[in-house]
Backbone bond lengths (Angstrom), bond angles and torsions (degrees), N, CA, C in turn:
res aa  C-N    CA-C-N  psi(-1)  N-CA   C-N-CA  omega(-1)  CA-C   N-CA-C  phi
1 M - - - 1.453 - - 1.531 110.15 -
2 S 1.341 115.99 133.62 1.452 122.05 179.03 1.533 108.82 -84.85
3 T 1.335 116.87 110.55 1.442 121.55 179.16 1.510 109.71 -128.57
4 G 1.308 117.08 159.21 1.445 123.26 -178.25 1.500 108.07 146.99
5 P 1.352 116.75 150.92 1.457 120.68 -173.26 1.507 114.50 -74.20
6 L 1.337 115.90 167.28 1.452 123.72 173.96 1.535 107.97 -85.92
7 L 1.295 114.71 84.89 1.474 122.33 -172.96 1.522 110.46 -101.17
8 D 1.368 116.42 143.06 1.467 118.63 173.41 1.534 109.62 -113.65
9 T 1.305 115.88 176.12 1.488 120.77 -174.21 1.517 113.76 -68.36
10 F 1.344 116.74 -10.24 1.468 120.80 179.63 1.532 111.09 -101.60
11 G 1.319 116.56 8.90 1.445 120.96 175.86 1.523 114.96 84.37
12 R 1.302 117.35 3.73 1.471 120.85 178.07 1.514 108.84 -78.66
13 V 1.349 116.34 143.74 1.458 121.78 178.69 1.520 108.08 -120.60
14 A 1.327 115.79 127.22 1.470 120.75 -178.23 1.526 108.42 -88.48
15 T 1.331 115.88 118.85 1.467 121.86 178.01 1.528 111.33 -122.52
16 D 1.322 117.52 -3.57 1.474 123.75 -175.33 1.529 107.36 -114.91
17 L 1.345 117.36 109.76 1.451 122.60 -177.53 1.508 111.01 -100.80
18 R 1.326 119.11 123.78 1.445 123.24 174.23 1.549 107.47 -101.72
19 V 1.330 115.41 120.23 1.469 121.43 -175.59 1.525 109.43 -111.39
20 S 1.314 117.05 110.86 1.463 121.22 174.50 1.542 109.14 -79.21
21 L 1.321 116.93 123.78 1.453 120.15 -178.02 1.525 112.72 -97.19
22 T 1.317 117.75 -13.94 1.455 122.64 178.43 1.516 109.31 -166.17
23 D 1.321 116.39 153.42 1.473 119.12 173.34 1.522 110.58 -97.18
24 R 1.330 116.50 -1.72 1.469 121.39 -178.13 1.516 111.51 -81.06
25 C 1.326 115.73 151.03 1.468 120.51 177.45 1.507 108.74 -146.99
26 N 1.353 115.33 150.41 1.446 119.93 177.92 1.530 114.16 -102.28
27 L 1.331 115.86 12.17 1.445 123.00 167.21 1.532 108.88 -117.90
28 R 1.310 117.23 168.34 1.472 121.24 177.81 1.539 108.23 -134.51
29 C 1.332 116.26 60.29 1.458 120.60 -177.41 1.516 111.24 -57.41
30 S 1.321 115.14 131.22 1.458 121.36 -171.28 1.518 112.54 -60.79
31 Y 1.343 119.15 -28.67 1.448 121.24 179.79 1.519 113.72 -87.79
32 C 1.347 115.83 4.05 1.460 119.64 -177.40 1.525 112.84 -120.61
33 M 1.335 119.07 -43.86 1.454 119.87 -177.13 1.540 110.21 -152.68
34 P 1.336 115.51 161.51 1.482 117.93 -179.09 1.521 111.49 -71.98
35 A 1.317 116.12 165.23 1.476 121.48 -177.16 1.505 113.48 -57.77
36 E 1.337 115.43 -34.41 1.490 119.80 -177.70 1.526 113.18 -81.32
37 G 1.345 116.26 -2.29 1.449 119.86 -177.98 1.510 111.75 83.61
38 L 1.331 114.75 -165.04 1.476 120.88 -176.33 1.535 107.95 -128.74
39 D 1.325 115.18 171.25 1.469 120.66 172.19 1.517 107.87 -77.92
40 W 1.331 117.24 111.01 1.458 119.58 -176.74 1.535 111.29 -74.31
41 L 1.315 115.33 158.36 1.456 120.21 176.96 1.526 110.25 -62.14
42 P 1.342 118.19 137.89 1.453 119.03 174.02 1.528 110.26 -61.15
43 G 1.315 115.73 145.51 1.467 120.72 -176.46 1.502 115.37 -54.23
44 E 1.342 117.29 -36.30 1.452 119.29 -176.47 1.531 111.81 -73.24
45 E 1.339 117.79 -16.61 1.452 119.63 178.34 1.513 112.88 -85.75
46 V 1.325 116.74 -17.74 1.473 121.19 -179.24 1.537 108.95 -79.64
47 L 1.324 115.85 138.92 1.460 121.01 177.65 1.523 109.69 -60.09
48 T 1.311 116.06 140.75 1.486 120.62 171.78 1.523 109.02 -73.47
49 D 1.322 115.29 167.83 1.478 118.85 177.36 1.516 110.76 -58.30
50 D 1.321 117.06 -43.97 1.460 121.32 -179.46 1.529 110.98 -62.55
51 E 1.311 116.98 -40.11 1.479 121.06 178.48 1.541 111.32 -65.76
52 V 1.320 115.91 -41.37 1.462 119.43 177.80 1.543 109.34 -60.94
53 V 1.311 117.09 -48.42 1.452 120.37 -178.02 1.522 111.57 -64.29
54 R 1.308 116.11 -37.16 1.477 118.07 179.13 1.515 110.93 -63.72
55 L 1.308 117.00 -43.98 1.483 118.90 -179.28 1.516 110.34 -67.88
56 I 1.327 118.36 -37.87 1.481 120.37 175.66 1.521 109.24 -62.53
57 T 1.306 117.84 -40.27 1.445 121.94 -179.42 1.523 110.69 -62.38
58 V 1.323 117.16 -43.44 1.473 120.92 177.00 1.555 109.21 -61.25
59 A 1.305 115.65 -42.03 1.460 120.40 -177.08 1.532 111.18 -64.11
60 V 1.318 115.32 -43.06 1.460 120.60 -177.03 1.525 111.64 -76.00
61 E 1.321 116.90 -48.38 1.462 120.03 -171.13 1.545 112.52 -81.84
62 R 1.334 117.82 -26.15 1.457 119.17 -174.18 1.528 113.59 -117.34
63 L 1.307 117.74 -20.39 1.474 120.46 -171.20 1.523 114.82 -116.75
64 G 1.325 116.35 0.67 1.468 119.46 173.40 1.509 115.74 81.30
65 V 1.335 118.88 15.64 1.472 120.88 178.11 1.540 108.51 -69.84
66 R 1.344 115.60 132.00 1.461 122.36 -177.61 1.524 113.68 -114.67
67 E 1.340 117.33 -15.09 1.448 121.36 179.65 1.527 108.73 -133.40
68 V 1.312 116.32 136.33 1.453 122.28 176.26 1.528 109.11 -127.23
69 R 1.329 114.78 121.21 1.455 120.14 176.53 1.521 109.67 -114.58
70 F 1.323 116.33 127.79 1.445 121.02 178.77 1.528 109.83 -92.57
71 T 1.325 115.02 129.37 1.464 121.29 -175.46 1.518 108.58 -132.01
72 G 1.330 115.53 -172.29 1.451 121.67 176.76 1.507 110.00 -141.05
73 G 1.303 117.52 -138.46 1.445 128.89 8.91 1.531 113.86 35.17
74 E 1.321 112.81 -150.37 1.455 120.29 178.52 1.522 109.89 -110.03
75 P 1.353 116.32 107.52 1.488 118.65 -172.91 1.533 114.09 -64.25
76 L 1.337 118.24 -23.76 1.460 119.51 -179.28 1.539 111.48 -69.45
77 L 1.349 116.54 -11.61 1.479 119.43 175.45 1.515 111.51 -77.83
78 R 1.313 117.69 -11.21 1.466 122.21 179.81 1.517 108.65 -82.76
79 R 1.339 116.69 110.95 1.464 119.69 -175.02 1.505 113.04 -60.96
80 G 1.307 116.60 -31.66 1.474 120.16 -177.96 1.508 115.50 -83.61
81 L 1.336 117.01 6.55 1.478 119.91 -175.46 1.512 114.20 -53.68
82 P 1.343 120.77 -50.73 1.459 118.67 -179.26 1.521 113.51 -56.45
83 D 1.318 117.31 -40.81 1.469 120.26 -179.41 1.531 110.00 -69.95
84 I 1.323 118.02 -38.57 1.464 120.81 176.52 1.524 110.38 -60.90
85 V 1.316 116.12 -43.54 1.478 120.65 178.82 1.543 108.85 -63.14
86 R 1.305 116.82 -45.56 1.477 120.88 -177.50 1.534 110.29 -60.70
87 R 1.294 116.96 -44.21 1.468 119.67 -179.71 1.522 112.33 -71.53
88 T 1.338 116.69 -30.09 1.472 120.78 177.21 1.529 110.63 -69.85
89 T 1.319 116.55 -45.16 1.474 118.13 -178.94 1.518 113.58 -73.27
90 A 1.313 117.21 -9.41 1.484 121.37 175.36 1.524 111.58 -84.27
91 L 1.327 116.54 -9.28 1.461 119.40 -179.94 1.539 111.24 -70.24
92 R 1.308 115.86 156.15 1.466 120.94 175.36 1.501 110.32 -131.06
93 P 1.337 118.26 128.46 1.472 125.67 -0.47 1.525 112.35 -66.65
94 R 1.350 116.95 141.88 1.456 121.31 -174.23 1.536 109.43 -70.10
95 P 1.336 117.39 123.08 1.450 119.30 177.06 1.538 110.67 -81.01
96 Q 1.354 114.92 152.28 1.460 120.40 169.67 1.535 107.32 -69.86
97 T 1.322 116.53 139.21 1.464 118.62 -177.25 1.519 110.56 -126.86
98 S 1.329 115.91 145.22 1.440 121.49 179.04 1.543 108.95 -153.88
99 I 1.328 115.42 169.18 1.468 119.15 172.09 1.510 108.61 -132.19
100 T 1.329 114.54 150.49 1.453 122.06 167.86 1.513 106.98 -108.99
101 T 1.341 116.81 120.80 1.464 121.58 -168.38 1.534 110.12 -140.50
102 N 1.319 115.98 160.37 1.454 118.79 171.42 1.521 111.21 -84.39
103 G 1.303 117.39 -5.55 1.461 121.98 171.66 1.522 115.73 83.85
104 L 1.327 118.30 -4.24 1.480 119.46 -174.90 1.511 112.46 -61.10
105 G 1.319 118.54 -35.90 1.459 119.76 -176.85 1.533 113.95 -100.95
106 L 1.315 117.72 7.66 1.488 119.24 -173.33 1.501 112.86 -69.02
107 S 1.314 118.46 -32.29 1.466 118.99 -178.92 1.535 110.99 -61.92
108 R 1.334 117.17 -27.73 1.466 121.61 178.73 1.517 112.75 -88.89
109 T 1.300 118.07 -26.73 1.467 121.46 -167.38 1.512 115.43 -115.56
110 A 1.321 120.01 -11.29 1.466 122.22 -172.44 1.524 111.12 -59.68
111 A 1.314 117.92 -46.37 1.466 120.85 -177.50 1.529 110.29 -65.18
112 T 1.324 117.78 -41.00 1.470 121.43 178.89 1.500 111.09 -64.17
113 L 1.328 117.14 -42.68 1.465 120.71 179.62 1.522 112.08 -66.40
114 A 1.319 116.61 -38.17 1.451 120.52 176.70 1.539 110.12 -63.51
115 E 1.320 115.89 -43.21 1.465 119.43 177.42 1.512 112.28 -62.56
116 A 1.338 117.00 -31.32 1.454 121.57 179.13 1.524 112.07 -75.48
117 G 1.346 116.81 -12.86 1.455 120.06 176.88 1.510 115.65 114.25
118 L 1.336 116.60 -0.84 1.474 117.78 179.79 1.514 110.05 -58.20
119 D 1.331 117.11 137.87 1.449 121.77 -176.72 1.527 113.24 -86.86
120 R 1.367 117.63 -44.91 1.454 117.37 -175.72 1.537 110.24 -161.87
121 V 1.320 115.74 172.15 1.461 122.21 -179.20 1.524 111.76 -129.71
122 N 1.313 115.61 148.74 1.455 125.08 167.03 1.514 106.42 -114.64
123 V 1.312 117.83 125.09 1.444 122.06 -178.33 1.540 110.50 -115.62
124 S 1.290 116.61 128.40 1.471 121.02 178.86 1.527 109.53 -81.39
125 L 1.342 116.50 122.85 1.439 121.98 -179.69 1.524 109.35 -153.15
126 D 1.320 116.54 111.60 1.455 121.14 -170.93 1.518 114.10 -95.23
127 T 1.344 116.69 -14.63 1.444 120.85 -178.45 1.519 108.99 -158.63
128 V 1.333 117.30 153.01 1.462 120.20 173.31 1.510 110.60 -110.21
129 R 1.333 114.89 15.98 1.478 120.22 174.53 1.492 107.96 -99.04
130 R 1.339 116.51 121.96 1.479 120.38 -172.39 1.504 113.69 -58.57
131 E 1.353 116.82 -41.57 1.462 119.11 -178.47 1.533 111.07 -66.27
132 D 1.334 116.14 -41.77 1.465 120.10 179.62 1.554 110.91 -67.76
133 F 1.342 116.07 -35.87 1.454 119.79 177.01 1.518 110.17 -60.64
134 A 1.330 116.74 -44.69 1.455 121.71 179.78 1.526 111.12 -65.33
135 T 1.327 117.85 -33.43 1.450 121.13 177.41 1.519 110.95 -69.12
136 I 1.317 116.59 -45.90 1.470 120.70 -176.51 1.525 111.72 -69.00
137 T 1.333 116.43 -45.40 1.458 120.81 -172.61 1.522 114.23 -95.36
138 R 1.341 115.61 -9.50 1.461 123.68 -175.62 1.539 112.24 60.48
139 R 1.329 116.08 24.40 1.450 123.04 177.22 1.533 108.74 -144.02
140 D 1.331 118.77 137.05 1.442 123.37 -179.75 1.526 108.18 -90.50
141 R 1.351 116.82 74.57 1.450 121.07 -171.25 1.544 113.48 -127.87
142 L 1.347 117.95 17.12 1.461 119.86 -178.26 1.526 112.23 -54.59
143 P 1.349 120.13 -45.78 1.477 119.15 -179.01 1.529 112.67 -56.88
144 D 1.322 117.56 -33.96 1.462 120.04 178.77 1.519 112.25 -66.72
145 V 1.338 116.23 -39.38 1.473 120.02 177.90 1.513 109.76 -66.55
146 V 1.301 118.01 -43.40 1.451 122.02 -179.47 1.547 109.41 -60.78
147 A 1.316 115.84 -43.96 1.475 119.95 177.20 1.512 112.08 -64.89
148 G 1.313 116.14 -37.19 1.449 119.88 177.24 1.499 114.32 -64.52
149 L 1.314 116.78 -41.14 1.499 121.97 176.72 1.509 109.46 -61.06
150 A 1.362 117.02 -45.72 1.458 120.44 -179.15 1.533 110.52 -62.83
151 A 1.357 117.29 -40.05 1.446 120.80 178.82 1.522 112.00 -64.78
152 A 1.314 116.07 -39.36 1.478 119.60 179.12 1.514 110.31 -64.19
153 S 1.332 116.49 -41.72 1.454 120.12 178.99 1.506 110.76 -64.81
154 A 1.339 117.04 -43.75 1.450 120.84 -179.57 1.522 112.42 -65.15
155 A 1.340 116.77 -29.89 1.456 120.88 179.40 1.506 114.74 -80.87
156 G 1.350 115.21 -3.59 1.483 119.96 179.38 1.509 113.52 84.62
157 L 1.333 118.86 18.06 1.452 121.16 -179.14 1.514 109.47 -86.14
158 G 1.327 117.25 60.52 1.464 120.77 -173.72 1.496 112.80 -119.97
159 P 1.334 117.15 166.61 1.446 122.78 1.29 1.502 112.80 -70.23
160 V 1.346 116.28 133.04 1.447 121.31 177.38 1.538 108.52 -73.28
161 K 1.310 115.76 123.48 1.472 120.47 -179.39 1.515 110.91 -109.90
162 V 1.317 115.40 143.12 1.460 122.62 177.51 1.499 108.54 -115.49
163 N 1.324 116.54 127.94 1.446 122.54 177.76 1.532 110.06 -104.57
164 A 1.321 118.63 127.84 1.452 122.34 -176.20 1.506 110.17 -128.96
165 V 1.332 115.20 137.12 1.471 122.57 172.80 1.531 107.52 -113.96
166 L 1.324 116.77 129.71 1.453 121.41 177.90 1.527 109.13 -98.59
167 M 1.326 115.33 138.05 1.464 121.71 -179.40 1.513 110.20 -124.04
168 R 1.324 113.68 135.93 1.460 119.79 -175.86 1.529 110.68 -62.27
169 G 1.343 114.48 129.12 1.456 119.60 177.97 1.511 114.39 80.02
170 V 1.334 118.52 1.06 1.454 121.75 -178.89 1.528 110.09 -118.06
171 N 1.321 116.29 -64.23 1.481 120.72 179.77 1.504 113.61 -134.57
172 D 1.341 116.65 19.74 1.468 120.53 -174.95 1.525 112.78 -67.10
173 D 1.316 118.97 -12.28 1.471 122.34 178.96 1.531 111.59 -97.78
174 Q 1.316 117.44 7.41 1.462 119.53 -170.50 1.527 116.01 -106.76
175 A 1.340 117.39 8.85 1.461 119.05 -179.32 1.540 112.82 -57.51
176 P 1.359 119.68 -50.00 1.464 118.78 178.47 1.538 113.70 -61.08
177 E 1.317 116.75 -37.72 1.450 121.25 179.70 1.525 110.78 -64.29
178 L 1.339 117.41 -43.83 1.436 121.40 177.20 1.510 112.13 -61.70
179 L 1.343 115.62 -41.75 1.471 119.41 -178.68 1.516 110.44 -66.05
180 R 1.321 117.61 -44.48 1.467 119.54 178.67 1.524 111.17 -60.12
181 W 1.329 116.67 -40.45 1.470 122.31 -178.72 1.538 108.59 -63.96
182 C 1.300 119.68 -45.61 1.451 122.77 -178.50 1.530 111.46 -69.16
183 L 1.341 117.75 -42.14 1.453 119.84 178.48 1.524 111.43 -59.70
184 A 1.312 117.12 -39.74 1.475 121.53 -178.31 1.523 112.23 -64.21
185 R 1.337 116.76 -22.87 1.449 121.25 -176.33 1.538 112.78 -110.94
186 G 1.280 117.84 2.12 1.461 121.70 178.55 1.511 114.20 76.75
187 Y 1.354 118.50 21.72 1.446 121.61 178.10 1.545 109.05 -94.52
188 Q 1.314 115.03 149.96 1.469 120.50 179.50 1.540 109.49 -98.16
189 L 1.308 116.98 115.75 1.459 122.66 -174.83 1.517 111.22 -89.80
190 R 1.324 115.84 137.67 1.460 122.91 174.26 1.531 108.84 -130.71
191 F 1.328 115.61 121.18 1.472 119.40 172.67 1.500 108.80 -90.28
192 I 1.344 115.91 137.78 1.460 121.24 -177.94 1.533 109.35 -122.76
193 E 1.329 116.40 127.79 1.471 118.56 173.69 1.521 108.83 -62.69
194 Q 1.349 114.89 135.72 1.445 118.92 177.91 1.523 110.33 -63.68
195 M 1.337 115.71 132.26 1.465 121.29 -175.39 1.509 111.17 -109.83
196 P 1.345 117.45 157.12 1.486 121.01 -179.57 1.505 111.96 -75.74
197 L 1.361 115.16 71.69 1.457 120.43 -179.35 1.516 111.84 -134.56
198 D 1.348 115.93 20.42 1.452 119.41 178.64 1.523 111.39 -81.26
199 A 1.325 115.43 147.21 1.478 119.77 -178.33 1.522 112.04 -65.05
200 Q 1.348 116.81 -26.89 1.461 120.75 -177.57 1.524 113.18 -81.49
201 H 1.347 116.30 -11.45 1.485 121.52 -177.78 1.553 110.67 57.32
202 Q 1.312 116.93 42.54 1.466 121.34 -178.79 1.527 112.75 -105.60
203 W 1.321 117.22 -0.41 1.454 121.40 -179.89 1.517 110.56 -59.69
204 S 1.340 115.15 142.14 1.447 120.48 171.51 1.505 109.13 -145.74
205 R 1.308 116.84 146.41 1.464 121.07 179.54 1.519 111.77 -59.67
206 E 1.323 116.07 -34.67 1.469 120.63 -177.58 1.515 111.58 -65.62
207 S 1.298 118.88 -33.07 1.461 122.49 -176.94 1.528 111.78 -87.99
208 M 1.313 117.80 -14.57 1.467 122.86 -177.49 1.525 110.83 -72.66
209 I 1.317 116.33 134.91 1.470 120.58 171.49 1.513 107.99 -81.52
210 T 1.333 117.22 118.93 1.453 122.17 -172.97 1.539 111.90 -84.55
211 A 1.309 116.07 165.06 1.435 120.56 176.46 1.503 111.90 -58.87
212 E 1.337 117.08 -38.30 1.483 120.13 179.72 1.527 109.97 -62.23
213 E 1.311 117.64 -39.97 1.463 120.44 177.88 1.531 110.65 -65.04
214 I 1.320 116.69 -39.65 1.467 121.12 178.76 1.516 110.02 -62.35
215 F 1.358 116.00 -47.02 1.438 119.67 179.74 1.527 111.86 -61.49
216 A 1.326 116.57 -41.06 1.462 120.35 -178.97 1.534 109.98 -62.39
217 S 1.322 117.22 -40.00 1.459 121.41 179.86 1.514 111.14 -66.80
218 L 1.337 116.51 -43.35 1.456 120.22 -179.04 1.527 112.31 -70.40
219 N 1.340 115.61 -41.46 1.464 120.33 -177.08 1.532 111.93 -64.65
220 A 1.296 117.00 -20.60 1.472 120.52 178.08 1.514 111.92 -69.17
221 E 1.355 116.65 -20.97 1.465 119.38 -176.10 1.529 114.38 -126.63
222 F 1.331 116.63 -14.90 1.462 119.62 -177.85 1.529 109.93 -131.94
223 L 1.339 114.34 158.80 1.472 120.58 171.35 1.553 105.99 -96.04
224 L 1.306 115.26 114.79 1.487 120.62 179.63 1.521 109.29 -107.35
225 E 1.309 116.76 131.46 1.455 122.14 176.32 1.517 109.19 -131.06
226 P 1.334 119.09 139.11 1.447 120.62 -179.38 1.526 111.65 -54.37
227 A 1.330 116.79 133.29 1.460 120.39 178.04 1.510 109.49 -66.93
228 E 1.343 114.50 149.52 1.449 119.67 -177.97 1.515 113.14 -75.19
229 E 1.335 116.75 -28.47 1.439 119.59 -178.05 1.535 111.24 -66.35
230 P 1.332 116.79 136.48 1.476 118.97 -178.84 1.527 111.02 -64.59
231 R 1.329 114.77 145.13 1.468 120.04 -178.88 1.521 111.54 -73.12
232 G 1.337 116.19 -38.79 1.464 119.36 -177.12 1.513 111.82 58.80
233 S 1.343 115.98 -131.83 1.457 119.98 -179.39 1.531 112.14 -92.51
234 A 1.328 117.96 1.72 1.460 121.61 -178.72 1.530 109.08 -65.95
235 P 1.337 117.52 139.07 1.475 119.14 -175.90 1.513 114.09 -74.24
236 A 1.332 118.50 -21.43 1.456 120.26 -173.37 1.526 112.11 -92.24
237 E 1.350 115.56 136.11 1.453 120.86 167.14 1.539 105.62 -83.05
238 L 1.331 116.64 122.43 1.457 119.98 -174.13 1.522 112.05 -101.17
239 F 1.341 115.13 144.85 1.453 121.67 -179.58 1.528 108.14 -137.19
240 T 1.361 114.98 140.72 1.454 119.15 171.30 1.518 107.68 -80.91
241 V 1.335 115.22 150.24 1.450 120.96 -176.30 1.527 108.95 -111.86
242 D 1.324 115.50 128.06 1.477 122.50 174.98 1.524 112.26 47.44
243 G 1.330 114.56 49.80 1.461 119.39 174.36 1.507 115.90 79.63
244 G 1.310 117.82 3.37 1.446 119.60 174.40 1.494 117.58 125.77
245 V 1.340 118.11 16.42 1.474 120.31 177.00 1.513 111.76 -71.49
246 G 1.314 116.31 -12.24 1.460 121.52 179.12 1.509 108.38 171.26
247 T 1.327 115.11 -173.39 1.478 120.28 177.58 1.512 109.42 -128.86
248 V 1.335 114.23 161.18 1.452 122.04 172.95 1.513 106.80 -140.30
249 G 1.318 116.59 145.31 1.439 121.63 179.46 1.517 111.93 -122.07
250 V 1.316 116.15 152.58 1.462 122.21 174.54 1.521 107.96 -128.19
251 I 1.306 115.54 125.11 1.462 121.91 178.10 1.523 108.45 -104.86
252 A 1.309 115.34 99.34 1.473 120.69 -173.97 1.525 110.23 -98.47
253 S 1.330 115.03 67.24 1.474 120.95 -174.13 1.507 112.33 -60.69
254 V 1.327 118.08 -28.79 1.444 122.08 -174.12 1.529 110.88 -94.08
255 T 1.333 118.11 -51.41 1.467 119.99 -171.76 1.523 112.14 -89.68
256 R 1.325 117.85 -20.54 1.475 120.31 178.23 1.523 107.57 -134.94
257 P 1.316 118.62 66.70 1.471 120.19 -173.44 1.524 111.76 -63.46
258 F 1.332 115.36 147.57 1.455 121.77 -176.66 1.519 109.35 -120.25
259 C 1.302 117.41 32.35 1.465 123.11 -174.06 1.535 111.62 -59.27
260 G 1.338 117.49 -33.79 1.440 121.19 -176.87 1.505 113.60 -63.00
261 D 1.349 118.00 -21.32 1.441 122.51 179.28 1.509 113.55 -109.86
262 C 1.309 117.31 10.60 1.475 120.96 -174.38 1.538 110.00 -64.93
263 D 1.348 113.99 133.77 1.464 119.97 176.50 1.516 111.63 -125.47
264 R 1.338 116.91 25.72 1.477 120.54 -172.88 1.544 112.45 -107.97
265 V 1.327 114.26 149.53 1.433 123.90 172.09 1.513 107.27 -139.03
266 R 1.328 116.68 147.06 1.453 121.28 -172.79 1.516 112.06 -122.11
267 L 1.348 115.03 141.20 1.457 122.10 175.62 1.508 106.50 -121.60
268 T 1.330 116.59 121.19 1.456 119.76 -178.63 1.519 110.81 -80.93
269 A 1.339 115.94 166.39 1.465 120.90 -176.96 1.515 112.29 -61.66
270 D 1.347 117.09 -23.74 1.471 119.30 178.22 1.527 112.27 -101.45
271 G 1.331 116.43 20.55 1.461 119.70 169.26 1.499 117.34 82.92
272 Q 1.343 118.02 27.21 1.447 120.86 179.31 1.534 109.18 -104.97
273 V 1.338 115.37 135.70 1.455 120.04 176.07 1.539 107.72 -86.56
274 R 1.320 115.07 131.70 1.460 122.35 172.11 1.519 107.38 -119.43
275 N 1.346 115.83 120.15 1.462 118.65 -177.07 1.517 112.49 -83.91
276 C 1.343 116.87 -4.59 1.464 121.67 176.93 1.523 107.59 -152.86
277 L 1.324 116.49 146.42 1.457 120.73 178.74 1.520 110.98 -55.68
278 F 1.347 116.33 -33.44 1.453 122.38 -175.25 1.527 113.24 -101.94
279 A 1.320 117.79 13.15 1.466 121.11 179.82 1.516 110.59 -61.69
280 R 1.298 116.13 146.43 1.467 121.29 175.08 1.513 111.31 -107.25
281 Q 1.335 115.71 2.42 1.470 120.39 175.82 1.501 107.94 -126.33
282 E 1.323 115.88 149.44 1.451 122.54 179.33 1.550 109.54 -131.23
283 S 1.306 114.86 161.15 1.465 121.35 177.96 1.535 108.04 -119.10
284 D 1.311 116.37 127.42 1.460 122.59 -171.02 1.532 111.11 -88.31
285 L 1.360 115.75 107.02 1.458 120.51 172.71 1.516 112.44 -90.93
286 R 1.347 116.93 -24.86 1.451 119.78 -179.00 1.534 111.71 -60.49
287 A 1.311 115.12 -44.14 1.483 119.12 -178.42 1.532 109.12 -62.98
288 A 1.327 117.37 -44.67 1.464 119.49 179.39 1.534 110.15 -61.82
289 L 1.315 115.73 -42.88 1.473 121.34 -179.93 1.516 109.97 -58.48
290 R 1.341 116.71 -47.68 1.455 119.92 -174.70 1.519 113.40 -80.91
291 D 1.349 115.79 -12.77 1.472 119.35 175.87 1.528 110.61 -90.86
292 G 1.330 117.94 3.41 1.475 119.41 174.38 1.499 115.56 95.84
293 A 1.330 118.65 13.57 1.475 120.12 178.79 1.511 109.38 -62.21
294 D 1.367 115.37 143.34 1.464 117.52 175.52 1.523 110.02 -85.57
295 D 1.318 115.42 175.12 1.460 119.71 -174.04 1.524 112.52 -63.27
296 N 1.317 117.39 -32.19 1.474 119.99 178.43 1.514 110.62 -63.70
297 E 1.338 116.57 -44.10 1.445 119.20 -179.39 1.525 110.91 -66.71
298 I 1.337 117.03 -40.99 1.457 119.59 179.19 1.535 109.79 -62.86
299 A 1.323 118.08 -41.70 1.450 121.38 177.96 1.536 111.14 -61.17
300 D 1.330 115.44 -43.61 1.474 119.14 179.13 1.505 112.97 -63.53
301 R 1.329 116.59 -41.03 1.461 120.94 177.64 1.529 110.34 -62.56
302 W 1.320 116.08 -39.28 1.463 121.34 -179.41 1.525 110.53 -64.65
303 R 1.352 115.85 -42.19 1.474 119.10 178.90 1.528 111.16 -63.19
304 V 1.311 116.44 -40.65 1.459 119.76 179.15 1.524 109.53 -63.47
305 A 1.312 117.94 -40.30 1.474 121.33 179.86 1.527 110.42 -62.01
306 M 1.312 117.73 -38.97 1.472 120.13 -178.42 1.513 112.29 -78.27
307 F 1.298 118.12 -28.54 1.447 120.86 -174.13 1.535 112.36 -61.81
308 G 1.340 116.24 -30.11 1.458 120.87 -178.14 1.504 114.51 -87.81
309 K 1.321 118.49 12.91 1.476 121.11 -178.08 1.525 110.88 -61.43
310 R 1.344 115.18 136.12 1.450 120.07 -178.51 1.533 110.68 -75.50
311 A 1.342 115.63 165.41 1.453 119.73 -177.61 1.512 112.33 -64.97
312 G 1.352 116.59 -34.34 1.451 119.62 -177.38 1.528 110.66 -156.38
313 H 1.336 114.85 174.96 1.478 118.63 -176.00 1.520 113.10 -75.28
314 G 1.344 117.57 -22.18 1.470 120.06 171.70 1.508 114.75 75.59
315 I 1.373 119.07 19.98 1.465 119.89 -178.90 1.526 111.31 -59.41
316 D 1.332 116.63 -31.40 1.475 120.83 -178.18 1.512 113.25 -81.17
317 D 1.345 117.97 -10.10 1.453 121.05 -179.46 1.532 109.43 -73.72
318 L 1.303 116.35 141.76 1.470 120.62 177.06 1.527 110.95 -62.43
319 S 1.334 116.87 -26.13 1.466 121.24 -177.87 1.510 112.12 -87.39
320 F 1.356 119.55 1.95 1.453 121.79 -175.91 1.524 111.11 -59.26
321 L 1.324 115.33 133.08 1.454 121.76 174.07 1.503 108.17 -124.70
322 Q 1.319 117.78 133.22 1.434 122.33 179.15 1.520 110.01 -64.18
323 P 1.332 117.13 141.54 1.481 117.99 177.61 1.528 111.91 -57.73
324 V 1.333 114.89 148.99 1.452 119.89 179.59 1.516 110.45 -63.62
325 R 1.309 116.03 -43.17 1.481 120.37 178.75 1.533 110.10 -75.55
326 P 1.327 117.76 135.80 1.470 121.08 171.92 1.532 109.34 -76.40
327 M 1.329 115.04 169.84 1.470 119.45 179.79 1.498 114.46 -55.76
328 S 1.334 117.34 -36.21 1.468 120.72 -177.46 1.519 111.93 -65.45
329 A 1.324 117.48 -22.12 1.466 121.08 179.83 1.519 112.17 -100.70
330 I 1.347 117.57 -4.20 1.469 121.22 179.09 1.507 111.26 -99.88
331 G 1.318 116.49 -47.62 1.445 122.40 -173.19 1.530 109.06 99.51
332 G 1.346 116.63 146.09 1.457 120.67 -170.73 1.515 114.38 -76.91
């Protein structure tokens, strides 16, 4: 059996696998895709459920992956998700499993996913104001997300985490409001700096709300103190709120990059390995899979793909080019 970690030339080891199950989404968030949507991947290019599980099995049993997060697009649109989760949590050693979702379908699926073995959820929610939600997502669906969060909590998929992106002139004044809302419900809030991964390629550093701006807004209304728990490879800087009533995190991917501690690897819905969220090159595992490669060969190809990982994402480099694929086609 071919075993050994997903190691790169800088000594980092990837143990956290992000698996995109679809590039499709039922929202049209303005910072992610245009109102008319995108050209979705043809069905025959998307990995089947069996192919997804086989690649996850190789990652867990041969490559040392310990966490699997299902992403999209919107992963709840994947009909086979509960079965994929069930088969993933049956692996040994059992990986921790989670999903990153917009929450629209959680009220219907949370209990089923919990029964399948899913450990927790991350829900994207940028505002708790219905009108602003409709503006940002181009869909009037805030009540569905709120219901989905409650269902996830009731099903034991905790800690329930909420991911929020602030946009200048839209919701940049709502950080304290979001935090109060999450604290009242026992959700863990994470603010994320907007990254250059939109399909329209309209991102600019000048329009991005920075971590410093987020801290300034929160510090005006709350007492934030660095959390005692070590950050490790986690992307969020964690802070206790008002002496311990809860925590809040800030993921400063652009202004405070944490590339040196990155432990993530990504698999796209069409079977491509991405060794970095901002990589401009991919390694095709789908072709090897469908050409009859055995698990040893797939594992070896995966190691080669990771070995060439760059030191950092390079957003500050003058030569930086945004990835061709938008976030919805990469997975979070």
